[in-house]
C-alpha positions as CSV (number, residue, x, y, z in Angstrom):
1,M,50.4,163.3,125.0
2,H,48.1,164.4,122.2
3,I,44.4,163.6,122.8
4,L,41.6,163.6,120.2
5,L,38.3,164.4,121.9
6,A,35.1,163.9,119.9
7,N,31.7,165.0,121.2
8,N,28.9,166.9,119.5
9,S,28.1,169.0,122.6
10,Y,30.8,171.4,123.7
11,A,28.7,172.3,126.8
12,T,28.8,168.7,128.1
13,E,32.4,168.2,127.2
14,C,33.9,171.5,128.3
15,S,34.6,170.0,131.8
16,V,36.4,167.0,130.2
17,L,38.4,169.3,128.0
18,A,39.3,171.5,130.9
19,F,40.4,168.5,132.9
20,L,42.6,167.2,130.1
21,Q,44.3,170.6,129.5
22,Q,44.8,171.0,133.2
23,E,46.6,167.7,133.3
24,G,49.0,168.9,130.6
25,Y,47.5,167.0,127.6
26,R,47.4,168.6,124.2
27,V,43.8,168.3,123.0
28,T,42.2,168.4,119.5
29,Y,38.4,168.9,120.0
30,V,35.9,168.0,117.3
31,Q,32.1,167.7,117.3
32,D,31.3,164.8,115.0
33,G,32.6,161.5,113.6
34,H,33.6,162.9,110.2
35,A,35.6,165.7,111.8
36,A,37.3,163.1,114.1
37,V,38.4,161.0,111.1
38,D,39.7,164.2,109.4
39,A,41.5,165.3,112.5
40,Y,43.2,161.9,112.7
41,L,44.3,162.2,109.1
42,A,45.7,165.7,109.7
43,E,47.7,164.7,112.8
44,P,47.3,161.2,114.3
45,P,46.8,161.5,118.1
46,D,48.2,159.3,120.8
47,L,44.7,158.5,122.1
48,A,41.1,159.2,121.2
49,L,38.1,159.8,123.5
50,M,35.1,159.2,121.3
51,D,31.4,159.8,122.2
52,M,29.2,157.0,120.9
53,L,26.3,159.3,120.1
54,M,27.1,161.9,117.5
55,P,25.1,163.1,114.4
56,E,25.9,161.9,110.8
57,M,28.7,159.5,111.9
58,D,28.6,158.1,115.4
59,G,31.5,157.2,117.5
60,I,31.4,153.5,116.6
61,E,31.7,154.1,112.9
62,A,34.4,156.8,113.5
63,T,36.3,154.3,115.6
64,R,36.1,151.7,112.9
65,R,37.5,154.1,110.2
66,I,40.3,155.4,112.4
67,K,41.4,151.9,113.3
68,A,41.4,151.0,109.6
69,L,43.6,154.0,109.0
70,S,46.0,153.3,111.8
71,G,46.7,149.8,110.4
72,A,49.2,147.8,112.3
73,K,50.1,150.7,114.5
74,W,48.1,150.7,117.8
75,M,46.3,153.9,118.6
76,P,43.9,153.5,121.7
77,V,40.3,154.6,121.5
78,I,38.1,155.0,124.6
79,L,34.4,155.2,123.9
80,M,32.2,157.4,126.1
81,T,28.5,156.5,126.4
82,P,25.6,157.6,128.6
83,L,23.9,154.2,128.1
84,L,25.0,150.9,129.7
85,D,23.7,149.0,126.7
86,K,25.4,145.6,126.2
87,N,24.9,145.6,122.4
88,E,26.3,149.1,122.0
89,I,29.3,148.2,124.1
90,L,30.0,145.0,122.1
91,A,29.5,146.9,118.9
92,G,32.1,149.4,120.0
93,F,34.7,146.8,120.9
94,D,34.0,145.0,117.6
95,A,34.7,148.3,115.8
96,G,38.2,148.4,117.5
97,A,37.6,150.4,120.7
98,D,40.0,149.5,123.5
99,D,37.9,150.6,126.5
100,Y,34.8,152.6,127.4
101,L,33.6,155.0,130.1
102,I,30.1,155.8,131.3
103,K,28.9,159.4,131.2
104,P,29.0,161.6,133.1
105,I,32.7,161.1,133.2
106,I,34.4,160.5,136.5
107,F,37.7,162.2,136.1
108,E,39.6,159.8,138.4
109,A,38.4,156.9,136.2
110,L,39.3,158.7,133.1
111,D,42.8,159.5,134.5
112,L,43.3,155.8,135.4
113,R,42.1,154.6,131.9
114,M,44.4,157.0,130.1
115,R,47.4,156.1,132.3
116,S,46.8,152.4,131.6
117,M,46.6,153.0,127.8
118,Q,49.8,155.2,128.0
119,R,51.7,152.3,129.8
120,I,50.6,149.9,127.0
121,A,51.6,152.3,124.3
122,T,54.9,153.0,125.9
123,F,55.6,149.3,126.1
124,M,54.8,148.8,122.5
125,Q,56.8,151.9,121.5
126,N,59.8,150.5,123.2
127,N,59.4,147.2,121.5
128,L,58.4,146.2,118.0
129,F,56.9,149.4,116.5
130,G,59.2,151.6,118.4
131,V,62.2,149.8,116.9
132,L,60.6,149.8,113.4
133,D,59.6,153.5,113.6
134,N,63.1,154.6,114.4
135,A,64.9,152.1,112.2
136,H,67.1,153.6,109.4
137,E,65.7,151.0,107.1
138,A,62.4,151.8,105.3
139,I,59.7,149.4,106.4
140,L,56.1,148.9,105.6
141,A,53.5,146.2,106.1
142,I,50.5,145.3,103.9
143,D,47.7,142.8,104.2
144,E,46.7,140.2,101.7
145,A,44.7,142.8,99.7
146,G,47.7,145.0,99.4
147,I,46.4,147.6,101.8
148,I,49.1,149.4,103.8
149,Q,48.9,148.6,107.5
150,Y,52.2,150.1,108.7
151,Y,54.7,152.6,107.3
152,N,57.7,153.9,109.3
153,K,59.5,157.2,109.4
154,A,62.2,156.1,107.0
155,M,59.5,155.4,104.4
156,E,58.2,158.9,104.9
157,Q,61.6,160.3,104.1
158,I,61.9,158.2,100.9
159,F,58.4,158.7,99.5
160,G,57.4,162.1,100.9
161,Y,54.0,160.9,102.2
162,N,53.3,160.8,105.9
163,A,51.9,157.7,107.5
164,A,48.3,159.1,107.7
165,E,48.3,159.7,103.9
166,V,49.1,156.1,103.0
167,I,47.8,153.8,105.7
168,G,44.6,152.2,104.5
169,A,45.5,152.8,100.8
170,N,46.8,150.2,98.3
171,V,50.5,149.9,98.3
172,K,50.6,150.4,94.5
173,M,50.2,154.1,95.1
174,L,54.0,154.0,95.9
175,M,54.9,152.4,92.6
176,A,55.3,153.6,89.1
177,S,54.1,152.0,85.9
178,P,54.2,149.2,84.9
179,D,54.9,147.8,88.5
180,A,51.8,149.6,89.9
181,E,49.5,147.9,87.4
182,E,51.0,144.5,87.9
183,H,51.2,144.5,91.7
184,D,47.6,143.3,92.5
185,S,47.8,140.3,90.2
186,H,51.3,139.5,91.5
187,L,50.2,139.6,95.1
188,A,47.0,137.7,94.4
189,H,49.1,135.0,92.7
190,Y,51.3,134.7,95.7
191,V,48.5,134.5,98.2
192,R,46.9,131.8,96.0
193,E,49.9,129.8,95.2
194,R,52.4,130.8,98.0
195,A,55.1,131.0,95.3
196,Q,58.5,130.7,96.9
197,H,60.1,133.5,94.9
198,F,57.9,136.2,96.6
199,G,60.4,136.7,99.4
200,I,63.3,137.4,97.0
201,G,64.4,141.0,96.7
202,R,63.6,142.6,93.4
203,K,64.0,145.9,91.7
204,V,60.8,147.9,91.1
205,R,60.1,151.5,90.1
206,G,58.9,153.6,93.0
207,Q,57.1,156.9,92.7
208,R,57.4,159.7,95.3
209,K,54.6,162.1,96.3
210,N,56.1,164.8,94.0
211,G,55.7,162.4,91.1
212,E,59.4,161.6,90.8
213,V,60.0,158.0,89.6
214,F,63.0,156.2,91.1
215,L,64.5,152.7,91.2
216,M,64.2,150.8,94.5
217,R,64.8,147.3,95.8
218,L,61.9,145.6,97.6
219,S,62.3,142.6,99.8
220,V,59.2,141.1,101.3
221,T,58.7,138.7,104.2
222,D,55.4,136.7,104.7
223,L,54.3,136.8,108.4
224,R,51.5,134.3,108.8
225,C,49.0,134.3,111.6
226,N,45.5,132.8,112.3
227,T,43.8,135.7,110.5
228,G,45.9,135.5,107.3
229,S,49.2,136.9,106.1
230,Q,50.8,140.2,106.7
231,F,53.6,141.1,104.3
232,V,56.5,143.2,105.7
233,G,58.5,144.9,103.1
234,L,62.0,146.4,103.3
235,V,62.6,149.2,100.8
236,I,66.0,150.5,99.7
237,D,66.2,153.6,97.6
238,L,68.6,152.9,94.7
239,S,68.5,156.4,93.2
240,N,72.1,157.2,94.2
241,D,73.4,153.8,93.1
242,E,71.6,154.1,89.8
243,A,72.9,157.6,89.2
244,A,76.4,156.4,90.0
245,R,76.1,153.5,87.7
246,Q,74.8,155.7,84.9
247,R,77.7,158.1,85.5
248,I,80.2,155.3,85.3
249,E,78.7,154.0,82.1
250,F,78.7,157.5,80.6
251,L,82.3,158.1,81.5
252,A,83.3,154.8,80.0
253,L,81.9,155.9,76.6
254,H,82.4,159.6,76.7
255,D,85.1,162.2,76.9
256,S,85.2,163.7,80.3
257,L,86.1,167.2,79.1
258,T,83.7,167.8,76.2
259,G,81.0,165.2,77.0
260,L,81.2,163.9,73.4
261,P,81.5,160.1,72.7
262,N,85.0,158.9,73.1
263,Q,87.1,156.7,70.8
264,A,85.7,153.4,72.0
265,C,82.1,154.6,71.6
266,F,82.9,156.0,68.1
267,K,84.6,152.8,66.9
268,E,81.6,150.8,68.0
269,A,79.2,153.1,66.0
270,L,81.6,153.1,63.0
271,G,81.7,149.3,63.0
272,A,77.9,149.2,62.8
273,G,78.0,151.8,60.0
274,C,80.6,149.8,58.1
275,A,78.4,146.6,58.4
276,R,75.4,148.3,56.7
277,S,77.3,150.5,54.3
278,H,76.4,148.6,51.2
279,E,72.7,149.3,51.9
280,Q,73.3,152.7,53.6
281,P,76.4,154.6,52.6
282,G,78.2,156.7,55.2
283,A,81.3,158.9,55.6
284,V,83.9,159.6,58.3
285,L,85.3,163.1,58.7
286,F,88.7,163.2,60.6
287,I,89.2,166.7,62.0
288,D,92.5,168.0,63.5
289,L,92.5,171.5,64.8
290,D,95.1,174.0,63.4
291,G,96.5,176.5,65.8
292,F,95.5,174.7,69.0
293,K,99.1,174.3,70.3
294,L,99.5,178.1,70.0
295,I,96.5,178.8,72.2
296,N,97.8,176.3,74.8
297,D,101.2,177.9,74.8
298,S,100.0,181.5,74.8
299,H,97.1,181.3,77.2
300,G,97.5,178.1,79.2
301,H,95.7,174.8,79.4
302,A,92.6,176.2,81.0
303,I,91.9,178.4,77.9
304,G,92.9,175.4,75.7
305,D,90.3,173.2,77.4
306,L,87.7,175.9,76.9
307,A,88.6,176.1,73.2
308,L,88.1,172.3,72.9
309,I,84.7,172.5,74.7
310,T,83.6,175.4,72.4
311,V,84.6,173.5,69.2
312,A,82.8,170.4,70.5
313,K,79.6,172.4,70.9
314,R,79.9,174.0,67.5
315,L,80.4,170.6,65.8
316,R,77.5,169.0,67.6
317,H,75.1,171.9,66.9
318,N,75.9,171.9,63.2
319,L,75.3,168.2,62.6
320,A,72.1,166.3,62.0
321,E,70.7,164.4,65.0
322,R,71.5,161.1,63.3
323,D,75.1,162.0,62.8
324,M,77.8,161.4,65.5
325,V,80.7,163.5,66.6
326,A,83.4,162.2,68.9
327,R,86.7,163.3,70.4
328,L,89.5,160.9,69.9
329,G,91.9,162.8,72.2
330,G,94.0,165.9,72.2
331,D,92.6,168.2,69.4
332,E,91.4,165.4,67.2
333,F,87.7,165.0,66.5
334,V,85.9,162.5,64.2
335,V,82.4,162.7,62.6
336,L,80.3,159.7,61.4
337,L,77.8,160.9,58.8
338,D,74.8,158.8,58.1
339,G,73.9,158.5,54.5
340,P,75.9,160.8,52.2
341,E,75.5,159.3,48.7
342,N,78.8,160.7,47.4
343,A,81.8,162.8,48.2
344,T,80.1,166.1,47.3
345,Q,77.6,165.7,50.1
346,G,80.3,164.8,52.6
347,I,82.3,167.8,51.5
348,S,79.3,170.1,52.0
349,V,79.1,169.0,55.7
350,A,82.9,169.3,56.1
351,Q,82.9,172.8,54.7
352,R,80.1,173.8,57.1
353,L,82.0,172.4,60.1
354,L,85.3,174.1,58.9
355,D,83.4,177.4,58.7
356,V,82.1,177.2,62.3
357,I,85.5,176.2,63.7
358,K,87.0,179.3,62.1
359,R,84.6,181.6,63.8
360,P,86.5,183.8,66.4
361,M,86.0,182.9,70.1
362,T,86.5,184.9,73.2
363,L,87.6,182.7,76.2
364,L,87.9,184.3,79.6
365,G,88.4,187.6,77.9
366,N,91.0,186.3,75.4
367,A,90.4,186.4,71.7
368,C,91.3,183.1,70.1
369,H,91.2,181.7,66.6
370,L,91.3,178.2,65.3
371,C,91.1,176.5,62.0
372,A,91.1,172.8,61.0
373,S,92.3,170.2,58.5
374,I,89.6,167.7,57.5
375,G,90.0,164.3,55.8
376,I,87.1,162.4,54.4
377,A,86.6,158.6,53.8
378,L,83.5,157.2,52.3
379,M,81.9,153.8,53.1
380,P,81.9,151.5,51.2
381,A,84.0,153.3,48.6
382,H,87.1,153.5,50.8
383,G,86.6,150.5,53.0
384,V,84.1,148.5,55.0
385,T,86.1,147.9,58.2
386,T,86.6,150.2,61.1
387,N,90.4,150.3,60.9
388,T,90.5,150.8,57.1
389,V,87.9,153.6,57.0
390,L,89.4,155.4,60.0
391,S,92.9,155.1,58.6
392,M,91.9,156.4,55.2
393,A,90.2,159.5,56.8
394,D,93.3,160.0,59.0
395,S,95.6,159.9,55.9
396,A,93.4,162.4,54.1
397,M,93.5,164.7,57.1
398,Y,97.3,164.6,57.0
399,D,97.3,165.4,53.3
400,A,95.2,168.5,54.1
401,K,97.9,169.4,56.7
402,R,100.6,169.0,54.1
403,A,98.7,171.2,51.6
404,G,98.8,174.1,54.0
405,K,96.2,173.4,56.6
406,G,92.6,174.7,56.8
407,R,91.6,172.4,54.0
408,I,89.4,169.4,53.1
409,V,90.8,166.3,51.4
410,V,88.9,163.2,50.2
411,A,90.7,159.9,50.6
412,G,92.0,158.5,47.3
413,G,90.7,161.5,45.3
414,K,91.3,165.2,44.7
415,G,91.5,167.7,47.3
416,I,88.6,170.1,47.7
417,P,89.2,173.8,46.8
418,T,88.7,175.8,50.0
419,G,90.9,178.6,49.2
420,A,94.0,176.5,48.5
421,D,95.2,173.7,46.2
422,A,93.8,170.2,46.6
423,H,95.8,167.1,47.4
424,H,95.4,163.3,47.2
425,A,95.3,161.1,50.3
426,G,97.1,157.9,51.0
427,Q,100.7,159.2,51.1
428,P,102.9,158.5,54.1
429,K,102.0,160.5,57.3
430,R,104.2,162.9,59.1
431,D,103.6,165.0,62.2
432,V,102.6,168.5,61.0
433,S,100.3,169.4,63.9
């Protein structure tokens, strides 16, 4: 059992200290009320022995502050006084003291008082607060002003604060903006109106001691008594659930190998681009890698996957932030350019991407080389629907393949000189990958 002993005179209390230590108690000794409160905050004891007469802050005021900090959790305080003054005794009980002893202390009486307090504490520990403290669920209690009265061990694990750091503080210290700023008015409205929705679980943004903001579900029950309401809250940390949800959403719209947007995500963006293309022109670059099958056959699929990842990074790093690159599947990529006014501007971007794809790469010690065939379709010149624009770019890419690969072809127009003859798009496709 941990005892907090507060008295300003070590000489008069050394016998009490010696008795407590002899009985096997762990004792924290302080010499004034301020130090007693600080000691409680540092490590809440199981019981406090508090001298009434201490300088700066007396035992009555120290008891009042410690009881406020302990909130709904009972921590017994025994006041020690050399005076049998009724008003002082009553003031001590009013401050929250649980018993008193007249000095000089009779050790047998002290021992009986402490055993009595320990029996009560054990009973409570084995009942309500014992259950709550050791529950897996995170539970706290606040009063009508939002001041934390109780905070169990599971709350400590979620938020990183120990109970002594939060009890007596406003519960909004555990919330992030904007929920923290809105909490006081929300609670005041409920206390005033007793709105029925208060007890319904809701998602709020919590904030841990280290500053990390996370999503939590808060369900609150109103426990009413003669002195007012005490609100008991059940907190569920949704961090893992939220991370899993975000991961599922990401995978639904992104390629699992390269992390680029997938076909579904690209088509959604392309549809939006088509819809605004009369006011804001755009372009689609359809890219098919040349030589990828040889890498797969020669070095295996692991090296092939690394090649696709490398190409994806090169494409993303050589595009403007507003542009989009996606992987359709296999060795096919598509780019949505935002705002090229004519084919020349689209060709300039395509040439830059073709150049970075051609750069040699070393994958797990293997020298690899790739090139690409690129087809370009402009919006609205070549279409204003998703399927039309994508089909025109695809056809232009196949024309580039037929012309000898490693080339750029604009749909419905001339091929672009990139070291080989140009070709027109729109002719029947054939598999030349």
